[in-house]
C-alpha positions as CSV (number, residue, x, y, z in Angstrom):
1,M,-22.4,-32.1,-10.9
2,N,-25.2,-29.8,-9.6
3,I,-24.6,-26.3,-8.2
4,E,-25.0,-27.3,-4.6
5,A,-22.3,-29.9,-4.9
6,T,-20.1,-27.5,-6.6
7,K,-20.6,-24.9,-3.9
8,L,-19.7,-27.5,-1.2
9,E,-16.6,-28.6,-3.0
10,L,-15.5,-25.0,-3.4
11,M,-16.1,-24.2,0.3
12,Q,-14.0,-27.3,1.2
13,L,-11.2,-26.2,-1.1
14,L,-11.3,-22.6,0.3
15,L,-11.3,-23.8,3.9
16,N,-8.3,-26.0,3.3
17,T,-6.1,-23.6,1.4
18,T,-3.4,-21.5,2.9
19,N,-2.4,-20.0,-0.4
20,E,-3.3,-16.3,-0.2
21,K,-2.8,-15.8,-3.9
22,I,-5.5,-18.3,-4.7
23,L,-7.9,-16.7,-2.3
24,M,-7.3,-13.2,-3.7
25,K,-7.8,-14.5,-7.3
26,I,-11.1,-16.1,-6.4
27,K,-12.2,-12.9,-4.6
28,N,-11.3,-10.8,-7.6
29,I,-13.2,-13.1,-9.9
30,Y,-16.2,-12.9,-7.7
31,H,-16.1,-9.1,-7.6
32,E,-15.6,-8.8,-11.3
33,E,-18.5,-11.2,-12.1
34,S,-20.9,-9.7,-9.6
35,S,-20.2,-6.0,-10.6
36,D,-23.1,-4.2,-12.2
37,W,-22.4,-3.1,-15.7
38,W,-23.8,0.4,-14.9
39,D,-20.9,1.0,-12.4
40,M,-18.4,0.0,-15.1
41,I,-19.4,2.6,-17.7
42,S,-18.4,6.2,-17.7
43,P,-20.5,9.0,-16.2
44,E,-20.9,10.4,-19.7
45,E,-22.3,7.1,-20.9
46,Q,-24.6,6.9,-17.9
47,S,-25.9,10.4,-18.6
48,E,-26.6,9.6,-22.3
49,I,-28.5,6.5,-21.3
50,E,-30.6,8.4,-18.8
51,E,-31.3,11.1,-21.4
52,G,-32.4,8.4,-23.8
53,L,-34.7,6.9,-21.2
54,K,-36.3,10.3,-20.5
55,Q,-36.8,10.7,-24.3
56,I,-38.6,7.4,-24.4
57,E,-40.8,8.4,-21.4
58,N,-41.7,11.7,-23.2
59,N,-42.5,9.8,-26.4
60,E,-39.6,11.7,-28.2
61,V,-38.7,8.7,-30.3
62,V,-38.4,8.0,-34.0
63,S,-39.3,4.5,-35.4
64,H,-36.6,2.4,-37.0
65,E,-38.6,2.4,-40.3
66,S,-38.7,6.2,-40.3
67,V,-35.0,6.4,-39.9
68,M,-34.3,3.8,-42.6
69,K,-36.5,5.8,-45.0
70,G,-34.2,8.8,-44.5
71,F,-31.3,6.7,-45.7
72,E,-33.0,5.3,-48.9
73,K,-31.5,8.1,-51.0
74,W,-28.0,6.7,-50.4
75,K,-28.8,3.1,-51.5
Protein backbone atom coordinates (compact mmCIF):
# COMPACT_ATOMS: atom_id res chain seq x y z
CA MET A 1 0.00 0.00 0.00
CA ASN A 2 1.43 3.40 -0.89
CA ILE A 3 1.45 6.36 1.46
CA GLU A 4 -1.37 8.21 -0.28
CA ALA A 5 -3.68 5.21 0.00
CA THR A 6 -2.75 4.84 3.67
CA LYS A 7 -3.55 8.51 4.30
CA LEU A 8 -6.94 8.16 2.64
CA GLU A 9 -7.72 5.05 4.62
CA LEU A 10 -6.76 6.75 7.89
CA MET A 11 -8.84 9.82 7.04
CA GLN A 12 -11.85 7.61 6.40
CA LEU A 13 -11.35 5.77 9.69
CA LEU A 14 -10.98 9.04 11.59
CA LEU A 15 -14.06 10.56 10.02
CA ASN A 16 -16.16 7.52 10.86
CA THR A 17 -15.10 7.02 14.47
CA THR A 18 -16.93 8.40 17.44
CA ASN A 19 -14.48 6.91 19.93
CA GLU A 20 -12.76 9.86 21.57
CA LYS A 21 -10.11 7.60 23.18
CA ILE A 22 -8.92 6.47 19.75
CA LEU A 23 -8.78 10.04 18.50
CA MET A 24 -6.77 11.20 21.52
CA LYS A 25 -4.33 8.30 21.18
CA ILE A 26 -3.75 9.10 17.52
CA LYS A 27 -3.31 12.78 18.34
CA ASN A 28 -0.78 11.93 21.06
CA ILE A 29 1.16 9.64 18.74
CA TYR A 30 1.29 12.36 16.11
CA HIS A 31 2.57 14.96 18.59
CA GLU A 32 5.16 12.59 20.05
CA GLU A 33 6.49 11.60 16.64
CA SER A 34 6.56 15.14 15.27
CA SER A 35 8.27 16.68 18.30
CA ASP A 36 11.73 18.08 17.77
CA TRP A 37 14.36 16.26 19.85
CA TRP A 38 15.78 19.65 20.82
CA ASP A 39 12.60 20.46 22.73
CA MET A 40 12.79 17.15 24.58
CA ILE A 41 16.25 17.66 26.10
CA SER A 42 16.97 19.68 29.22
CA PRO A 43 18.12 23.32 29.11
CA GLU A 44 21.47 22.16 30.50
CA GLU A 45 21.92 19.73 27.61
CA GLN A 46 20.92 22.43 25.14
CA SER A 47 23.50 24.78 26.66
CA GLU A 48 26.24 22.15 26.45
CA ILE A 49 25.46 21.47 22.80
CA GLU A 50 25.47 25.19 21.99
CA GLU A 51 28.81 25.56 23.78
CA GLY A 52 30.24 22.68 21.77
CA LEU A 53 29.04 24.23 18.51
CA LYS A 54 30.69 27.53 19.46
CA GLN A 55 33.93 25.69 20.19
CA ILE A 56 33.78 24.11 16.74
CA GLU A 57 33.18 27.51 15.12
CA ASN A 58 36.21 28.91 17.01
CA ASN A 59 38.34 25.92 15.99
CA GLU A 60 38.72 24.94 19.65
CA VAL A 61 38.69 21.23 18.91
CA VAL A 62 41.00 18.29 19.47
CA SER A 63 41.20 15.45 16.97
CA HIS A 64 40.12 11.95 17.92
CA GLU A 65 43.62 10.67 17.16
CA SER A 66 45.13 13.20 19.55
CA VAL A 67 42.78 12.20 22.34
CA MET A 68 43.49 8.50 21.77
CA LYS A 69 47.25 9.10 22.01
CA GLY A 70 46.69 10.51 25.48
CA PHE A 71 45.14 7.20 26.55
CA GLU A 72 47.88 4.96 25.16
CA LYS A 73 49.68 4.84 28.51
CA TRP A 74 46.69 2.98 30.01
CA LYS A 75 46.62 0.20 27.42
